[in-house]
Structure formats: C-alpha cells, structure tokens
N, C-alpha and C positions, 0 to 999 in steps of 0.2 A: 735323500736326494736334495732336499731343500738346503740342508747344511753344506753339502758339497758345492752347490751353486753359490751359496753365500761366501764360502771360503775362496772360491775362484774369483768372485767379484772383489773381495777385499784385498786379496794378494795382487791381482792385476792393477787395482787402483793404487796400491802402495808402490808397485813397480813403475807405474806412469809418473807418480810424484817424485820418485827417486831419480828417474831419468831427467825430469824437468829441473831438479835441483842442480844437476851436473851439466845442464845446457843441452841435453840430448832429447830424443823422442823415441817412443816405442808405440807401435800401432796394433791394430787388430790382427793382421796377418802374422806378425812375429809372435804375439802372445798365443795365438791359436796353435802355432807350431810348437811352442814350448809346452803347452798343455798336453799335446799329443805325445811328446817325448816324456813328460813327467808321468804319464799313465803307465809307461813301461818300467818305471823305477819301482822296485819292491817296496821302498819306503812310502811311496805315494799310491799304493794299490787301491786305496779307498776312492781314488778318482774314477775307477772303473765302475763304481756303483751307479753312476749317472751316464746316460747315453752321450756320445761324443757331440752330436748336434745340439743337445741341450746345453752343454758347456759352451759350445761355440755361440749359441744364441745369447748366453749370459755375457760373453765378451762383446758381442755386437751391441747389446743394450748399453754396456759400459762405454763403448766407443761413441755411440750416439749421444749419450749424456755428457761426455767430456767435450764433444764438439759443440753441443748446444749451450752448455753452462760453464765450461772451463774445468780443467782438472782439479783445481783447488776448491771448487764449490760443490762438487759431487760428494754425496754423503756416503759414509760407511754403512754397511748392512749389519745391524746389531742383532745378536742372537736373542736378546730380551725384547727389543722394541720393534724389530722388523719382522713382519709376517712372512713366512716362507712362501716362495712363489717361483715357478719354473715353467718354461714353455717348450712345447714340442713343435718345431717349425716344419718338419718334413711330413707333409700330408700323406705321402705314400706309405708311411709306417703307422698311420692312424686309421682305424676302422670303427665306425659307429653303427650300432644296430639297435633298433627299438624292440624291446622285449614285450612290453605291455603298455597300457595307457599311461601308467605312472612311472615306469622304469625303462631304462635303456642300458646298453653295454658299450664300452669303448675299449679297444685294444691299444695299449700304449707300450712303447719299448721299455724293457726292464720291469714292467708291471704285469703284463698280460691283460686278461680281461678284468675290467673294473666296472662295477655296477654303479649307476648314478640315477638320481631322480630326474625324470624328464619333465622339465618345467615349461619348455616352449619348443616348437618345431625349429629345426635348423634353418629352413627356408633359403637354401643356397648351396653352393659348392664349398666344401670344407677346405680351409686354407691352413689353419694351425689350431692348436689347443693349448690352453694355459691352466695349470693346476695351482690353486692358492688356498690359503687358510685364513679364515676370518671368524673371530669369536669362538675358537675351538672347533669349528666345522670346516671341512674341506669342500671346495667348489671346483668345478671344471667349466671353463668358458671356451666356446668354439667361435673362432673367427671365420665367417663365411662370406663368399662373394655372391650377393643376392641378385646382381644384374639390374638393380633398380637405378635408373638415372634420376637426376635432380628434377623434382616436380616443377611444372609450370606455375607462374604466379596465380594464386587463387582469386585475386580481385576483390578480396574482402576489405572492410574498413580498417584503418590503422588504430593502434593503441599505444599508449605510453605506460611504462611499468616503473614504479619506484620500489626499490628494495630497502626495507627498514628494519628496525630493531624491535619496536613494540609490535608492529604488524609486519609480517614477513614480506608481503607483496601488496601494493596498492596500484590500481589501474586508473587511467584517465577517465574512464566511464563511471567511476565511483565505486568500483568493486574493491573489497578488502579481503584478502586471502591470508589466513593464518592458521596455524595448528601447533598445539603443544606436543613436542616430541618426547618430553619426559614427564611422566606422571608424578604427583607429589610423593607417592610411596617410593617410586624409583629414585627420585632425587634424594630422599632420606637414606635409602640403601646405598646409593652411590657415594654419598658423603661418609657413611659409616665404613664402607669398604676402603675408601681412600685413607681414612684415619687408621684402619687396621693395617693397611699396607705400609704406611709411614712408621708404624710402631713395631713392625715385624723385624725379625733378625736379618741382617744383611751379612752373608758369609762370602768372603772374598776368595776363599780357597776354591780352585777349579774342581777339585775332586769332591767337594761337598756342596750342599745346597740346602736351603731352608724350604722344607715341604710346605710349611704354613704360608710362607710368602708366595710360593708358586701357586698354591690353591687360591689365595686371595687375588692374585693377578689374573688367574683364569676366570674367576667370577666377575672381575671388573671387565675383562675382555668380552665376555658374553653379554653383559649388560650394555656396554658401549656399542657392540655390534647391533643390538636390537634398536638402539636409538638412531644409529646411522641408517639402518634400513628404513625406518619411518621417515627420516629426512629425505632420503633418496626417492622414496615412493611419492611423497608430497611434491617434490620438485619435478618428477617425471610426469605425474598426472596434470599438474598445473601448466607445465610447458606445452604438453600436447593439446590441452584445451585452448590455450592462447593462440597457437599457430593454426589451429583448425578454424577458429572464429575470426582471425585477423590476418590481413595480408602483409602488414608492416608492424613490427614490434620494436619500439624504441626503448632502450635501456641506457643507464648511465655507464660510461666507461670507467669504472672504479678500479683503483689499484689496491686490491684487498690486502695484499702482502704488506704494503706500506702503511695502510690504515690500521692493521692489527699488530704493528711492531711495538715492542715494549718501550715504556717511557722511563725506565729506571736510570738511564744515562750511564755515566762513568763515575769513578771515585773523585776525579777532579771536578767534573760537572754533573752532579747528581740531578736526576729528573724531579719533576713536581707532579703531584697527584698520581702517583704510581699505582696505588690501589684502585682508584677510580678508573684509570685508563685500562687496567687489567680486567676490571669488570666489563667495560665497554668492549674490549677485545673478545671476551668470552661470549658476550651477547651477539656480536657480529658473526662469529664463527658458528654459533649454535643455530643460526638461521640458514646456513648453507648458501650464501650468495654465489660463490664460485660454482658450486655444483648445479645450481639452478640455471645459470647462464650456459654451462656446458650442455645440459640437456635441452635447453631452448634452441641452441644452435644446431644440435643433432636432429631434433624433431622438425625444425624448419625446412630441412632439405627434402623431407618426405611429404610435406603438406603445402608446398608452394608459398611459404612466407619468407620475409626478409627481416633480418635482425640488424638494427642500426644502433651503434654505440655513439652516444653524444657526450659532449663535455659536461661534467657534472657541476661546474662552477656556478654558484648563485641560483641553482634551480630550486632550492628550498627557501630562498629569501625573496624571490621574484613573484609579484602578483600576476596571476594569469590573466586578469581582467584588464589592468592598466599598464602592466609591465614595469611597475615601480619596484625598485630594489631597496630593501631596508631590512636589517636584521630584527628590528623591533616588531615587524609584522608577524613574526613567529612567536605568538603569545605563549604557547606551550608545545608539548610534543604532538598534540593532536589538533590544535586550533591555530588557524591562520587567519588573521584579520588585517587587511591592508591599512596602513596608516595614512595613505593618500586618498584612496577612493572608498574605503570602508568595506570592500568586498570581503566576505567571510566564507571559508570552506575548510574541509578537513585538510590538515597540513600535508599529509602524504598524497592525497588526491590532487591538491594544488601543484605539488612537485611533479606528479605524474603528467599533468597537463602541460607543464613547462617542458618536460622531457619529450612529449609528443610533438610539441611545436618545434623544438630544436631538431628532432628527427625528420620532420617534414621539410624543414628548411634545408637540411643537408641533402635529402633526397632530391629536392628541386634543383640544387646547384650541381649535383652529380659528383661530389668529391667527398673526402673523408671528413668525419666530424672533428677530429683532433686538430686539423689545420684550418687556417683562416683563408677562405677563398675570396677572390675579388670578382668571381663570376656571378652573374645575376640570373634570376629565372627568366626564361625567354618570354617576351610579351605575348599576350593572348591575341590571336588574329580575330579581328572584328570584320564581319562581312559588310560590304558596302550596300 
C-alpha cells in the first residue's frame, strides 16, 4: 500500500509539472477522477490494493504541498529514501479497541484487524489514522479531537532561550540543558556502517538488488531512528518543563534552512571553508533546533505560555549589562567578557538574557519581533 501511494504521488506530480510546462493546470478533482478510472483498467489493477480514500488523501496532500511551496519545489517520493506512509481519513471505517493494558486493535480498510502496542490513551474523538515506518518498525498515529481549548496565561515569570551547538539550550536564568544523543560506541558503529554502505555494490538493474547493501541500509536506519527518538524525547521534555515554569518563552527567530545550506558554491564561484561549514551544519542539525521550537509551540497552548520570536541580530555580541556591541567581547565559545564595562558571563547565558530583553520589549509594544515598530510602551500611571 505504501508503494501504491508513492506511485500515485510521483505520477500526479509529474502530471502537474507536464501541464505547467505547456501552460495548463490540473488540480485535485481531475486527478482524483483519473485515478478512479485507472482502477478499472486491467493494466492498473494494482491500484485496487489501496482504499480509494487513501489514494484521494495522497492527492490532497500533494495538492496542499503544491499550493504551499509550488509545483517545482515539491520533492519526489523515493523508494530508497522516503519512508512509506499513508493515511486513512474516513473515521467511520476505523474502529479502535483496547485489548489489554499494553495492546490494542484497530480495524483498517484492506487490512482488517491490526494489533498494535498501546502507548498512550486516545483522549478524544478519533478523526483519522496514519500508518508509517521508521527504522524498520511500523507505527500507527491517531489524530483525535480532544476538545481542549487554549489555556489561559499562567502568569509565571518570563525566560529567554538560546539554542547553541556546544550546549543545546541555555536559559536566561543560568540553566544549561544538553544531552549527548549519540554514544561513542554508536558513533563508531555509524561511521563503520556508512563506510560499508559506500563500498557495497550498487546494482542499477531494477530486477536485481544488492542484499548486502539493503542489509547495511536497514542497520543504518535502525541506528538513526534510535538517535532521532532520543532527540525528540529531549526536546519534548525540555519544552514542557519550560512552558510549565514560565509564562513567556523568548527564542531567536532563526532561519535554520538558510543557516545549514552548503557552502560549496558553483564551478564558476566555488565556496570557501566547505568542510568546516559542513561540520557546522551537522552540529546544528544534530541538536534539533527546529524540532525543539515545534514542540515548544505545541506545549505552550496547553500550559498557558506564550512563545515570542525575536530578531537574532547581535544577540551574541551585545553585553547584557551595558548594551555595548562588540564582536571582541566574545572571547570564546563559552566566555563573554565585555570590552567596555568588563562584565563577564557565560556566552550562551548572556545571549539568552539579550533574547529575553528583546522578547519583553516586543511584548510591551504589542507587535511582531521581525518588524520595527514606532510605538512605545504606555507610560505608567502615577497616583497623585
């Protein structure tokens, strides 16, 4: 079923691009009609292996992606690199039943009863179900309507958070949160598996395949899935703790995609320090900056906290005590000593304090952090 949905995605994407080349357009309704007709063709009988509404959901996802990013920026779904995933959007065809404390059963179209490990209660009305594979294991995710509205402000003190490379998170109150997601043994094994994968035979014939290469890729997938799980767990626990203890969490509005772009350049204009930039990109991505912010925004709605994104310019070069800006004040990765007033602090903590100050200023003005507002904070009323 995952292969069927992947084929429908790729075929529909190619059709959209072909129409665009000729100056035309094809949308969801027409493509859904063509898929229904193709299922009646004996040459495309394999389309019947997947439920109709699952294929329609694949076309809807493609339509949303093309509208959000453009037809030419939507990626193909590779058999080797894209994990299979498909969604059952019709809740009337899904039935979930708890069998025991650890196990449950769900009835899915074309599958029948499927047993799964019950990891957490549903906690709401079932809307849809998504089946996906990660690290060689299959998972099912239920989207539910819990009926919980956005929590009221909790009234707790604010905090600034700086995302770093050496230390994953530094807070304005002096806290440093970090965790090694890869053990030394796993790092050595990861490198060994990558070398084995690069040296294994690549067979380009579709009817053949390298079993040794497939086995190595499966081992790499399981190891990387374990690392990703640790990173997600660290981000989720830290995010929940921050929004429970603070009413305002100020973070930098970083453009991570631009920050982790390659520096290799082109043939005419080759880049400089390409290997150093690649190492920095890996260090940034290994800390999971984007995943932490996503979980922070999700947890804030349930705990009455507000997330404020501020402009990251000069936050690491500004002294929190005297507001003097100088790159020379950043003595090292961990030491900040102001060249003007002599104030000394942990570099990441000093940055977090500047982020908090910027977040409080934005909150007082009542506008967005990315823009420059001319509005001032209202004057305090003094009783006569």
